MARGU-331156 format. One line per 4 residues: number of its first residue (from 1); their letters; for each residue x, y, z of N, C-alpha, C, CB. Coordinates in Angstrom, 3 decimals. Glycine has a CB too. Example, Ala and Ser with C-alpha at 12.3 -4.5 7.8 and 13.67 -1.06 7.14 Angstrom:
BEGIN
1) as) 13.190/-5.690/7.800/12.300/-4.500/7.800/13.200/-3.300/7.800/11.308/-4.473/9.046 ~ 12.850/-2.250/7.080/13.670/-1.060/7.140/12.900/0.030/7.870/14.084/-0.598/5.725
This chain:
BEGIN
1) xxxx) 328.828/68.700/83.239/329.146/67.277/83.290/330.085/66.902/82.144/327.858/66.431/83.229 ~ 330.966/65.906/82.432/331.857/65.434/81.390/331.082/64.677/80.324/332.949/64.552/81.981 ~ 331.517/64.809/79.083/330.895/64.061/77.997/331.140/62.573/78.212/331.446/64.518/76.618 ~ 330.182/61.734/77.845/330.378/60.289/78.022/331.505/59.769/77.147/329.089/59.533/77.705
5) xxxx) 332.214/58.760/77.664/333.256/58.112/76.860/332.640/57.079/75.922/334.312/57.445/77.769 ~ 331.405/56.644/76.247/330.704/55.685/75.397/329.219/56.021/75.415/330.951/54.214/75.872 ~ 328.633/56.074/74.223/327.200/56.315/74.082/326.607/55.214/73.214/326.919/57.722/73.467 ~ 325.649/54.480/73.769/324.896/53.478/73.022/323.422/53.854/73.085/325.139/52.035/73.588
9) xxxx) 322.770/53.869/71.935/321.355/54.215/71.875/320.630/53.150/71.058/321.145/55.636/71.257 ~ 319.902/52.279/71.759/319.156/51.183/71.131/320.045/50.370/70.187/317.946/51.735/70.364 ~ 321.260/50.137/70.642/322.250/49.456/69.808/321.948/47.967/69.709/323.659/49.670/70.367 ~ 322.161/47.429/68.517/322.059/45.993/68.270/323.337/45.542/67.576/320.794/45.646/67.408
13) xxxx) 323.824/44.370/67.963/325.017/43.789/67.360/324.662/42.391/66.874/326.213/43.751/68.373 ~ 325.139/42.030/65.688/324.721/40.770/65.079/325.892/40.060/64.433/323.628/41.011/64.049 ~ 325.817/38.729/64.435/326.745/37.869/63.708/326.046/37.454/62.421/327.181/36.612/64.566 ~ 326.302/38.160/61.347/325.602/37.871/60.113/324.118/38.142/60.284/325.840/36.424/59.680
17) xxxx) 323.305/37.123/59.994/321.853/37.279/60.130/321.375/37.013/61.552/321.138/36.347/59.170 ~ 322.277/36.590/62.425/321.901/36.245/63.796/322.151/37.424/64.728/322.682/35.007/64.279 ~ 321.106/37.960/65.312/321.240/39.066/66.255/321.764/38.533/67.574/319.891/39.798/66.456 ~ 322.874/39.109/68.037/323.434/38.681/69.307/322.784/39.367/70.486/324.905/38.933/69.329
21) xxxx) 322.540/40.667/70.357/321.925/41.438/71.428/321.342/42.699/70.808/322.957/41.781/72.563 ~ 320.289/43.233/71.408/319.647/44.417/70.841/319.092/45.303/71.956/318.522/44.010/69.866 ~ 318.805/46.554/71.577/318.148/47.479/72.488/319.016/47.994/73.617/316.969/46.833/73.060 ~ 320.336/48.059/73.407/321.237/48.474/74.477/321.390/49.989/74.464/322.614/47.788/74.334
25) xxxx) 321.047/50.622/75.572/321.099/52.077/75.685/321.790/52.459/76.983/319.680/52.691/75.621 ~ 322.900/53.186/76.870/323.623/53.621/78.055/324.602/54.724/77.674/324.364/52.434/78.717 ~ 324.848/55.652/78.579/325.940/56.609/78.489/326.900/56.315/79.635/325.417/58.091/78.540 ~ 328.168/56.101/79.306/329.183/55.772/80.314/330.087/56.968/80.508/330.012/54.521/79.901
29) xxxx) 330.153/57.460/81.734/330.934/58.651/82.047/332.378/58.277/82.391/330.290/59.422/83.211 ~ 333.312/59.217/82.254/334.681/58.961/82.711/334.686/58.558/84.188/335.569/60.209/82.491 ~ 335.442/57.520/84.509/335.540/57.068/85.887/334.376/56.237/86.371/335.685/58.224/86.762 ~ 333.437/55.915/85.494/332.281/55.105/85.872/332.564/53.633/85.601/331.019/55.561/85.108
33) xxxx) 332.125/52.763/86.511/332.230/51.324/86.305/330.833/50.746/86.113/332.954/50.640/87.500 ~ 330.676/49.988/85.037/329.383/49.404/84.677/329.510/47.888/84.694/328.904/49.906/83.279 ~ 328.599/47.219/85.399/328.535/45.758/85.396/327.534/45.301/84.343/328.143/45.213/86.798 ~ 327.992/44.458/83.414/327.101/43.804/82.450/326.734/42.444/83.036/327.781/43.657/81.021
37) xxxx) 325.472/42.258/83.360/325.027/41.081/84.096/324.006/40.317/83.268/324.431/41.478/85.463 ~ 324.162/38.995/83.230/323.204/38.156/82.527/323.710/36.738/82.440/322.925/38.702/81.136 ~ 322.854/35.784/82.108/323.276/34.391/81.987/324.180/34.187/80.779/322.060/33.475/81.888 ~ 324.776/33.006/80.691/325.554/32.670/79.501/324.673/32.772/78.267/326.160/31.254/79.619
41) xxxx) 325.240/33.352/77.205/324.484/33.516/75.976/323.595/34.734/75.959/323.665/32.322/75.739 ~ 323.698/35.575/77.003/322.816/36.737/77.102/323.236/37.880/76.202/322.762/37.217/78.516 ~ 324.507/37.862/75.754/324.996/38.932/74.897/326.014/39.841/75.537/323.870/39.739/74.440 ~ 326.506/39.486/76.730/327.474/40.345/77.417/328.769/40.479/76.607/327.784/39.786/78.818
45) xxxx) 329.338/39.350/76.221/330.571/39.385/75.426/330.332/40.015/74.063/331.136/37.975/75.254 ~ 329.134/39.816/73.525/328.798/40.416/72.233/328.831/41.937/72.317/327.415/39.943/71.761 ~ 328.297/42.494/73.397/328.346/43.946/73.577/329.797/44.433/73.630/327.595/44.358/74.865 ~ 330.634/43.739/74.385/332.033/44.155/74.484/332.727/44.065/73.124/332.777/43.292/75.516
49) xxxx) 332.482/42.987/72.396/333.084/42.855/71.064/332.533/43.903/70.103/332.836/41.448/70.502 ~ 331.258/44.238/70.262/330.681/45.288/69.421/331.323/46.631/69.671/329.194/45.388/69.652 ~ 331.590/46.940/70.929/332.254/48.207/71.266/333.645/48.253/70.646/332.347/48.388/72.800 ~ 334.303/47.098/70.596/335.636/47.016/69.996/335.601/47.009/68.469/336.341/45.776/70.487
53) xxxx) 334.413/46.880/67.892/334.294/46.816/66.442/334.481/45.432/65.875/335.275/47.725/65.823 ~ 334.468/44.403/66.726/334.666/43.028/66.269/333.360/42.366/65.859/335.332/42.209/67.354 ~ 332.232/42.914/66.296/330.904/42.456/65.885/330.163/43.674/65.334/330.111/41.787/67.089 ~ 329.561/43.569/64.156/328.954/44.739/63.520/327.766/45.307/64.307/328.506/44.378/62.124
57) xxxx) 327.697/46.636/64.330/326.517/47.344/64.818/325.486/47.320/63.702/326.857/48.819/65.258 ~ 324.316/46.739/63.969/323.312/46.575/62.916/322.084/47.451/63.114/322.887/45.139/62.840 ~ 321.968/48.083/64.261/320.849/48.999/64.509/321.250/49.932/65.642/319.526/48.219/64.860 ~ 320.578/51.077/65.703/320.867/52.035/66.757/322.133/52.823/66.492/320.978/51.332/68.074
61) xxxx) 322.680/53.375/67.560/323.813/54.287/67.435/324.865/53.960/68.488/323.354/55.753/67.569 ~ 326.126/54.102/68.111/327.239/53.951/69.045/328.249/55.052/68.777/327.900/52.547/68.917 ~ 328.669/55.722/69.828/329.710/56.737/69.729/330.711/56.515/70.852/329.110/58.172/69.791 ~ 331.993/56.490/70.486/333.075/56.358/71.463/333.894/57.629/71.449/333.969/55.121/71.161
65) xxxx) 334.125/58.184/72.633/334.890/59.420/72.740/336.198/59.184/73.474/334.074/60.496/73.450 ~ 336.643/57.933/73.516/337.886/57.604/74.215/338.500/56.377/73.563/337.637/57.358/75.736 ~ 339.811/56.222/73.735/340.466/55.005/73.277/340.013/53.835/74.143/342.009/55.157/73.316 ~ 339.964/52.647/73.537/339.413/51.470/74.201/340.476/50.378/74.258/338.141/50.963/73.468
69) xxxx) 340.556/49.704/75.407/341.390/48.517/75.559/340.556/47.443/76.224/342.679/48.819/76.386 ~ 340.987/46.186/76.081/340.168/45.097/76.610/341.027/44.003/77.219/339.289/44.515/75.514 ~ 340.409/43.298/78.160/340.980/42.085/78.729/339.995/40.966/78.436/341.257/42.231/80.279 ~ 340.310/40.075/77.493/339.358/39.023/77.121/339.280/37.940/78.180/339.743/38.407/75.783
73) xxxx) 338.355/36.981/77.962/338.181/35.897/78.920/339.398/35.002/79.000/336.974/35.079/78.560 ~ 340.064/34.769/77.910/341.213/33.867/77.910/342.352/34.501/77.134/340.843/32.493/77.308 ~ 343.559/34.150/77.523/344.743/34.726/76.891/345.196/33.872/75.721/345.877/34.875/77.904 ~ 345.773/34.534/74.736/346.284/33.820/73.582/347.762/33.494/73.737/346.059/34.631/72.324
77) xxxx) 348.384/33.944/74.831/349.815/33.740/75.010/350.113/32.341/75.539/350.383/34.790/75.957 ~ 351.057/31.651/74.898/351.517/30.350/75.365/352.418/30.571/76.573/352.266/29.570/74.236 ~ 352.083/30.017/77.750/352.923/30.237/78.925/354.324/29.669/78.789/352.272/29.643/80.124 ~ 354.543/28.807/77.808/355.879/28.251/77.589/356.757/29.167/76.732/355.768/26.886/76.932
81) xxxx) 356.166/30.186/76.153/356.936/31.072/75.272/357.922/31.888/76.110/355.989/32.015/74.462 ~ 359.185/31.988/75.688/360.200/32.687/76.487/360.091/34.207/76.358/361.596/32.237/76.066 ~ 359.219/34.802/77.145/359.003/36.239/77.106/358.756/36.716/78.530/357.810/36.612/76.168 ~ 359.296/37.864/78.877/359.127/38.375/80.225/357.802/39.117/80.361/360.291/39.292/80.596
85) xxxx) 357.399/39.320/81.593/356.184/40.087/81.856/356.314/41.486/81.264/355.903/40.166/83.374 ~ 357.451/42.119/81.423/357.640/43.466/80.873/357.435/43.472/79.358/359.044/43.995/81.219 ~ 357.935/42.466/78.674/357.771/42.399/77.223/356.310/42.190/76.832/358.630/41.277/76.646 ~ 355.588/41.391/77.634/354.155/41.202/77.366/353.426/42.530/77.495/353.542/40.155/78.333
89) xxxx) 353.699/43.261/78.557/353.016/44.532/78.782/353.388/45.544/77.701/353.360/45.087/80.171 ~ 354.614/45.490/77.214/355.042/46.398/76.152/354.216/46.188/74.884/356.532/46.200/75.849 ~ 353.646/45.022/74.689/352.797/44.788/73.521/351.636/45.773/73.471/352.266/43.358/73.530 ~ 351.218/46.254/74.634/350.152/47.238/74.673/350.531/48.575/74.068/349.719/47.441/76.069
93) xxxx) 351.806/48.791/73.838/352.295/50.039/73.261/352.548/49.944/71.766/353.556/50.457/73.953 ~ 352.373/48.756/71.172/352.756/48.555/69.773/352.056/49.524/68.841/352.454/47.137/69.349 ~ 350.787/49.807/69.093/350.036/50.672/68.180/350.639/52.066/68.112/348.576/50.761/68.612 ~ 351.195/52.542/69.210/351.757/53.893/69.231/353.213/53.932/68.774/351.649/54.472/70.624
97) xxxx) 353.850/52.773/68.630/355.273/52.736/68.272/355.520/52.855/66.775/355.892/51.460/68.775 ~ 354.553/52.469/65.947/354.824/52.399/64.524/355.364/51.029/64.151/355.806/53.491/64.112 ~ 355.621/50.848/62.872/355.950/49.512/62.383/357.306/49.010/62.866/355.924/49.505/60.884 ~ 358.230/49.890/63.231/359.531/49.451/63.731/359.455/48.892/65.148/360.512/50.601/63.691
101) xxxx) 358.430/49.304/65.910/358.219/48.831/67.283/359.458/49.021/68.143/357.818/47.363/67.281 ~ 360.008/50.213/68.088/361.144/50.576/68.925/360.637/51.426/70.086/362.232/51.339/68.103 ~ 360.597/50.887/71.314/360.044/51.646/72.433/360.903/52.844/72.805/359.883/50.750/73.633 ~ 360.217/53.935/73.115/360.885/55.130/73.587/360.646/55.344/75.067/360.422/56.334/72.805
105) xxxx) 361.059/56.493/75.555/360.919/56.779/76.967/359.485/56.773/77.434/361.532/58.088/77.275 ~ 358.575/57.326/76.623/357.168/57.341/77.016/356.599/55.935/77.069/356.354/58.197/76.053 ~ 357.026/55.079/76.144/356.548/53.693/76.147/357.017/52.970/77.402/357.035/52.946/74.892 ~ 358.279/53.136/77.761/358.801/52.468/78.950/358.125/52.991/80.217/360.318/52.659/79.045
109) xxxx) 357.837/54.291/80.232/357.156/54.869/81.394/355.733/54.337/81.514/357.139/56.402/81.299 ~ 355.050/54.174/80.379/353.688/53.658/80.393/353.653/52.212/80.877/353.066/53.762/79.003 ~ 354.634/51.425/80.462/354.717/50.031/80.902/354.983/49.964/82.402/355.823/49.279/80.129 ~ 355.910/50.780/82.877/356.215/50.797/84.317/354.987/51.203/85.130/357.384/51.762/84.612
113) xxxx) 354.257/52.200/84.645/353.059/52.656/85.353/351.983/51.578/85.361/352.513/53.938/84.713 ~ 351.837/50.860/84.253/350.827/49.807/84.167/351.161/48.655/85.115/350.712/49.291/82.724 ~ 352.438/48.281/85.186/352.843/47.224/86.108/352.638/47.650/87.557/354.307/46.846/85.874 ~ 352.912/48.899/87.840/352.684/49.424/89.187/351.193/49.395/89.516/353.237/50.866/89.314
117) xxxx) 350.363/49.718/88.535/348.911/49.779/88.759/348.329/48.430/89.135/348.211/50.302/87.521 ~ 348.898/47.343/88.613/348.367/46.016/88.924/349.177/45.310/90.003/348.333/45.163/87.673 ~ 350.137/46.010/90.605/350.902/45.450/91.711/351.937/44.429/91.321/349.992/44.843/92.668 ~ 352.475/44.527/90.103/353.462/43.551/89.639/354.772/44.190/89.210/352.899/42.759/88.496
121) xxxx) 355.057/45.388/89.698/356.292/46.065/89.297/357.526/45.240/89.657/356.377/47.442/89.955 ~ 357.465/44.499/90.757/358.620/43.713/91.188/358.785/42.413/90.402/358.500/43.400/92.657 ~ 357.835/42.099/89.522/357.929/40.877/88.721/358.154/41.178/87.246/356.670/40.045/88.887 ~ 358.531/42.400/86.919/358.637/42.817/85.517/359.578/41.936/84.707/359.106/44.248/85.442
125) xxxx) 360.679/41.506/85.305/361.657/40.707/84.576/361.409/39.217/84.629/363.006/40.984/85.099 ~ 360.335/38.787/85.256/360.013/37.369/85.382/359.446/36.839/84.075/359.018/37.138/86.530 ~ 359.839/35.603/83.719/359.246/34.982/82.535/357.753/34.862/82.740/359.874/33.593/82.250 ~ 356.978/35.254/81.747/355.526/35.302/81.874/354.956/33.957/82.318/354.898/35.723/80.551
129) xxxx) 355.470/32.866/81.763/354.959/31.547/82.094/355.261/31.102/83.504/355.502/30.560/81.154 ~ 356.188/31.763/84.182/356.520/31.402/85.561/355.616/32.084/86.578/357.959/31.750/85.853 ~ 354.775/32.996/86.125/353.826/33.644/87.022/352.648/32.717/87.296/353.337/34.978/86.426 ~ 351.969/32.941/88.403/350.750/32.185/88.677/349.663/32.596/87.692/350.278/32.405/90.135
133) xxxx) 348.606/31.814/87.609/347.518/32.148/86.703/346.917/33.508/86.999/346.449/31.098/86.773 ~ 346.744/33.816/88.285/346.195/35.113/88.654/347.126/36.252/88.312/345.885/35.143/90.116 ~ 348.429/36.021/88.483/349.401/37.053/88.122/349.443/37.260/86.617/350.794/36.684/88.638 ~ 349.307/36.182/85.838/349.266/36.346/84.383/348.044/37.166/83.977/349.246/34.969/83.679
137) xxxx) 346.910/36.927/84.638/345.710/37.704/84.347/345.945/39.182/84.633/344.520/37.185/85.168 ~ 346.583/39.478/85.749/346.889/40.868/86.082/347.922/41.447/85.119/347.397/40.973/87.526 ~ 348.848/40.616/84.648/349.814/41.078/83.667/349.165/41.453/82.352/350.853/40.026/83.434 ~ 348.158/40.673/81.938/347.435/40.997/80.718/346.595/42.259/80.892/346.549/39.829/80.302
141) xxxx) 346.115/42.474/82.117/345.433/43.738/82.394/346.422/44.892/82.268/344.791/43.722/83.807 ~ 347.641/44.705/82.759/348.668/45.743/82.609/348.947/46.015/81.135/349.967/45.327/83.327 ~ 348.952/44.983/80.313/349.147/45.175/78.867/348.062/46.077/78.293/349.148/43.817/78.132 ~ 346.816/45.850/78.726/345.720/46.713/78.266/345.911/48.141/78.767/344.359/46.162/78.742
145) xxxx) 346.331/48.296/80.023/346.493/49.629/80.596/347.652/50.393/79.964/346.703/49.528/82.092 ~ 348.640/49.664/79.460/349.803/50.324/78.865/349.428/51.159/77.645/350.844/49.291/78.476 ~ 348.306/50.850/77.025/347.851/51.631/75.869/347.196/52.947/76.290/346.867/50.810/75.037 ~ 347.083/53.160/77.603/346.520/54.387/78.182/345.093/54.645/77.677/347.419/55.591/77.848
149) xxxx) 344.196/53.682/77.909/342.822/53.821/77.410/341.995/54.759/78.286/342.146/52.452/77.338 ~ 340.919/55.270/77.704/339.922/55.989/78.475/338.769/55.097/78.870/339.411/57.168/77.699 ~ 338.676/53.939/78.185/337.612/52.965/78.439/338.235/51.575/78.420/336.454/53.083/77.379 ~ 338.008/50.817/79.490/338.568/49.473/79.622/337.435/48.464/79.696/339.478/49.365/80.873
153) xxxx) 337.523/47.397/78.881/336.512/46.349/78.829/337.079/45.076/79.449/336.049/46.094/77.368 ~ 336.387/44.550/80.454/336.839/43.354/81.158/335.775/42.274/81.031/337.138/43.663/82.653 ~ 336.142/41.142/80.430/335.196/40.061/80.186/335.429/38.946/81.208/335.334/39.519/78.735 ~ 334.548/38.855/82.210/334.655/37.873/83.281/336.071/37.840/83.874/334.269/36.485/82.760
157) xxxx) 336.582/38.978/84.341/337.994/39.039/84.745/338.312/38.295/86.030/338.403/40.459/84.903 ~ 337.312/37.959/86.833/337.572/37.358/88.138/337.408/35.840/88.141/336.656/37.963/89.166 ~ 337.075/35.265/86.990/336.905/33.812/86.927/338.198/33.097/87.292/336.443/33.385/85.528 ~ 338.125/32.194/88.265/339.260/31.345/88.598/340.352/31.993/89.412/339.843/30.838/87.377
161) xxxx) 340.161/33.234/89.857/341.203/33.899/90.632/341.120/33.513/92.098/341.097/35.413/90.481 ~ 342.287/33.318/92.734/342.286/33.128/94.178/342.053/34.478/94.863/343.624/32.485/94.656 ~ 341.864/34.447/96.166/341.469/35.660/96.871/342.511/36.782/96.787/341.201/35.335/98.311 ~ 343.820/36.505/96.932/344.787/37.608/96.815/344.760/38.292/95.450/346.182/37.093/97.084
165) xxxx) 344.673/37.507/94.376/344.631/38.113/93.047/343.301/38.800/92.792/344.883/37.062/91.977 ~ 342.231/38.258/93.340/340.930/38.915/93.230/340.959/40.275/93.924/339.824/38.028/93.834 ~ 341.526/40.294/95.131/341.599/41.549/95.876/342.461/42.580/95.144/342.158/41.300/97.282 ~ 343.573/42.099/94.565/344.457/43.014/93.835/343.742/43.585/92.612/345.754/42.291/93.407
169) xxxx) 342.970/42.751/91.926/342.257/43.217/90.745/341.141/44.191/91.124/341.680/42.029/89.971 ~ 340.460/43.912/92.222/339.439/44.839/92.717/340.042/46.205/93.015/338.765/44.276/93.975 ~ 341.200/46.203/93.677/341.848/47.468/94.006/342.252/48.212/92.740/343.073/47.229/94.895 ~ 342.710/47.464/91.742/343.081/48.093/90.473/341.887/48.779/89.835/343.664/47.058/89.512
173) xxxx) 340.734/48.114/89.845/339.527/48.722/89.266/339.171/50.008/90.002/338.339/47.734/89.317 ~ 339.239/49.989/91.325/338.953/51.208/92.104/339.934/52.320/91.744/339.021/50.913/93.622 ~ 341.207/51.962/91.595/342.226/52.966/91.248/341.978/53.552/89.861/343.631/52.346/91.308 ~ 341.598/52.702/88.913/341.328/53.178/87.555/340.177/54.173/87.556/341.010/51.998/86.619
177) xxxx) 339.131/53.856/88.304/338.002/54.777/88.396/338.441/56.134/88.937/336.906/54.189/89.284 ~ 339.296/56.120/89.957/339.742/57.379/90.551/340.569/58.202/89.577/340.548/57.110/91.809 ~ 341.156/57.536/88.569/341.938/58.231/87.546/341.094/58.663/86.354/343.064/57.345/87.070 ~ 339.790/58.415/86.428/338.906/58.841/85.352/338.763/57.859/84.221/339.377/60.108/84.812
181) xxxx) 339.241/56.622/84.404/339.102/55.596/83.375/337.782/54.867/83.589/340.302/54.598/83.404 ~ 336.958/54.797/82.561/335.693/54.079/82.635/335.940/52.588/82.431/334.691/54.617/81.586 ~ 335.158/51.757/83.120/335.346/50.305/83.075/334.000/49.624/82.856/336.012/49.790/84.380 ~ 333.945/48.734/81.862/332.784/47.859/81.661/333.210/46.450/82.029/332.247/47.924/80.179
185) xxxx) 332.479/45.829/82.953/332.852/44.514/83.468/331.715/43.531/83.219/333.193/44.585/84.980 ~ 331.978/42.533/82.380/331.037/41.436/82.215/331.232/40.473/83.377/331.233/40.714/80.841 ~ 330.149/40.177/84.117/330.321/39.358/85.312/329.031/38.661/85.699/330.817/40.207/86.467 ~ 329.186/37.503/86.381/328.076/36.843/87.060/328.118/37.141/88.556/328.116/35.322/86.814
189) xxxx) 329.169/37.805/89.004/329.421/38.004/90.428/328.681/39.247/90.909/330.941/38.129/90.709 ~ 327.573/39.049/91.573/326.752/40.176/91.989/327.380/40.946/93.147/325.372/39.694/92.380 ~ 328.141/40.245/93.989/328.877/40.955/95.037/329.878/41.926/94.423/329.600/39.959/95.962 ~ 330.562/41.462/93.378/331.508/42.320/92.677/330.806/43.547/92.113/332.206/41.544/91.555
193) xxxx) 329.664/43.331/91.483/328.927/44.455/90.901/328.541/45.459/91.979/327.670/43.957/90.166 ~ 328.090/44.951/93.102/327.648/45.839/94.171/328.831/46.600/94.777/326.919/45.039/95.259 ~ 329.954/45.928/94.931/331.107/46.526/95.605/331.876/47.496/94.712/332.039/45.438/96.085 ~ 331.933/47.196/93.411/332.853/47.905/92.529/332.169/48.851/91.558/333.661/46.923/91.763
197) xxxx) 330.954/48.518/91.135/330.356/49.226/90.007/329.339/50.277/90.449/329.693/48.236/89.075 ~ 329.215/51.285/89.629/328.241/52.354/89.856/326.901/52.036/89.203/328.776/53.681/89.322 ~ 326.970/51.325/88.079/325.796/51.072/87.252/325.709/49.591/86.933/325.844/51.906/85.955 ~ 324.494/49.064/86.905/324.258/47.681/86.490/323.395/47.680/85.239/323.583/46.858/87.626
201) xxxx) 323.838/46.925/84.229/323.082/46.776/82.988/322.771/45.295/82.823/323.876/47.340/81.748 ~ 321.483/44.948/82.902/321.056/43.558/82.795/320.681/43.234/81.356/319.872/43.278/83.736 ~ 321.221/42.102/80.881/320.989/41.663/79.508/320.495/40.229/79.482/322.264/41.796/78.674 ~ 319.588/39.955/78.570/319.280/38.589/78.167/318.798/38.649/76.722/318.201/37.926/79.114
205) xxxx) 319.782/38.818/75.822/319.571/39.046/74.385/319.027/40.435/74.063/318.624/38.009/73.841 ~ 318.484/41.091/75.056/318.116/42.497/74.939/318.276/43.121/76.317/316.648/42.674/74.393 ~ 318.314/44.426/76.370/318.486/45.098/77.648/317.197/44.998/78.463/318.888/46.575/77.438 ~ 317.346/44.527/79.713/316.201/44.387/80.602/316.110/45.536/81.599/316.278/43.069/81.343
209) xxxx) 317.254/46.033/82.036/317.272/47.122/83.020/318.643/47.754/83.016/316.905/46.613/84.445 ~ 318.690/49.029/83.352/319.965/49.735/83.447/319.782/50.915/84.380/320.471/50.201/82.044 ~ 320.686/51.038/85.355/320.600/52.156/86.278/321.571/51.994/87.420/319.194/52.298/86.809 ~ 321.534/52.884/88.391/322.432/52.788/89.543/322.306/51.435/90.228/322.141/53.909/90.541
213) xxxx) 323.434/50.900/90.667/323.450/49.567/91.274/322.458/49.468/92.424/324.853/49.226/91.769 ~ 322.424/50.477/93.279/321.556/50.420/94.454/320.091/50.299/94.086/321.761/51.642/95.309 ~ 319.701/50.807/92.922/318.306/50.772/92.506/317.985/49.597/91.573/317.952/52.068/91.824 ~ 318.981/49.149/90.828/318.736/48.187/89.744/319.056/46.755/90.141/319.549/48.560/88.531
217) xxxx) 320.040/46.573/91.017/320.458/45.232/91.405/319.526/44.715/92.501/321.939/45.227/91.886 ~ 318.357/44.258/92.080/317.330/43.772/92.991/317.025/42.312/92.699/316.054/44.622/92.880 ~ 316.402/41.652/93.656/316.040/40.252/93.468/315.097/40.092/92.278/315.389/39.691/94.741 ~ 314.163/41.014/92.132/313.203/40.923/91.039/313.890/40.996/89.679/312.168/42.032/91.157
221) xxxx) 314.846/41.924/89.542/315.545/42.064/88.272/316.402/40.843/87.979/316.406/43.318/88.277 ~ 317.079/40.328/89.010/317.912/39.139/88.828/317.060/37.954/88.397/318.673/38.805/90.124 ~ 315.912/37.766/89.026/315.042/36.650/88.658/314.507/36.796/87.232/313.879/36.544/89.641 ~ 314.163/38.010/86.839/313.693/38.236/85.478/314.794/37.933/84.468/313.203/39.677/85.312
225) xxxx) 316.016/38.319/84.805/317.130/38.171/83.875/317.571/36.722/83.728/318.297/39.014/84.330 ~ 317.650/36.004/84.857/318.208/34.655/84.826/317.151/33.571/84.662/318.987/34.403/86.081 ~ 315.877/33.952/84.698/314.822/32.996/84.412/314.808/31.821/85.361/314.954/32.503/83.021 ~ 314.989/30.596/84.799/314.853/29.400/85.613/316.137/29.011/86.333/314.400/28.265/84.762
229) xxxx) 317.178/29.847/86.232/318.391/29.596/87.010/318.087/29.913/88.466/319.601/30.449/86.485 ~ 318.505/29.023/89.375/318.196/29.222/90.781/318.820/30.482/91.336/318.651/28.043/91.580 ~ 318.045/31.229/92.085/318.517/32.444/92.737/318.200/32.335/94.218/317.867/33.721/92.112 ~ 319.214/32.563/95.048/319.023/32.533/96.481/319.247/33.934/97.024/319.973/31.511/97.153
233) xxxx) 318.632/34.222/98.146/318.806/35.530/98.740/318.964/35.371/100.240/317.622/36.456/98.403 ~ 319.901/36.103/100.838/320.005/36.187/102.288/320.103/37.657/102.652/321.236/35.379/102.830 ~ 320.393/37.938/103.910/320.360/39.328/104.349/321.509/40.150/103.793/320.382/39.389/105.845 ~ 322.515/39.484/103.213/323.696/40.204/102.753/323.792/40.321/101.244/324.918/39.536/103.268
237) xxxx) 323.368/39.305/100.534/323.721/39.299/99.116/322.722/38.499/98.295/325.121/38.734/98.922 ~ 322.731/38.780/97.021/322.045/37.935/96.056/323.071/36.993/95.463/321.338/38.777/94.946 ~ 322.748/35.724/95.352/323.708/34.747/94.878/323.156/34.065/93.642/324.038/33.717/95.973 ~ 323.886/34.134/92.558/323.546/33.407/91.338/324.596/32.324/91.168/323.485/34.360/90.077
241) xxxx) 324.206/31.053/91.020/325.201/29.996/90.861/326.147/30.283/89.715/324.522/28.664/90.640 ~ 327.395/29.813/89.880/328.414/30.051/88.868/327.991/29.467/87.534/329.750/29.460/89.302 ~ 328.391/30.151/86.461/328.117/29.695/85.102/329.444/29.479/84.412/327.232/30.712/84.317 ~ 329.506/28.463/83.601/330.714/28.192/82.832/330.419/28.383/81.352/331.241/26.760/83.106
245) xxx) 331.503/28.569/80.589/331.334/28.722/79.145/331.375/30.161/78.719/330.044/28.107/78.700 ~ 331.226/30.377/77.413/331.318/31.711/76.836/330.142/31.969/75.949/332.609/31.885/76.059 ~ 330.062/33.224/75.531/328.984/33.628/74.631/329.542/33.763/73.236/328.328/34.953/75.091
């Protein structure tokens, strides 16, 4: 078996004296997609920030065996700024360019491949602000992919997307998995978890359950995780009402 790209063993992450989440244990294999599921404030974003080193690990163990890239909940780019989509995606290569930031052939090839992966190769020269919101989200995903990560972190990536952009992003996740890139997706969308992910990890300030989606994504686990939030069930899906806000 391939070595995991991410190993967490009873990991806890804290903001100063305030523990954000604790008891997280998982091994993520290359090409595996993991859904982080839980209500607002459960610690999903905290886990992703902890993996990135933005929130301190205060207990347990964490080992990363791959480069990491992320797509946050919101973009810091001003849509009015005069920059093309290609230039935005090239930002993902800055770490490998050195301080002069002069792109070479490999950098340009990585950017082209990333744009192709998210279905925006034909919009490379378009001003970033002229793209739709969903296209900008996919462009920022291309920026993350341009760094050629082994592990990709997506924080509520499907919020606010229309169906065409949602479908395009779903296809991108499937393609990344087939290329051996591991993906962690923070989401409230249980259909997404069932359709796209191999593993579900339920959090509510601590890990409640973790395992294959078919075994772990059950009504009982969802009710335990979301507490007094209404949960409905029909013959096709478990539905958790949409949540707004961040952790």
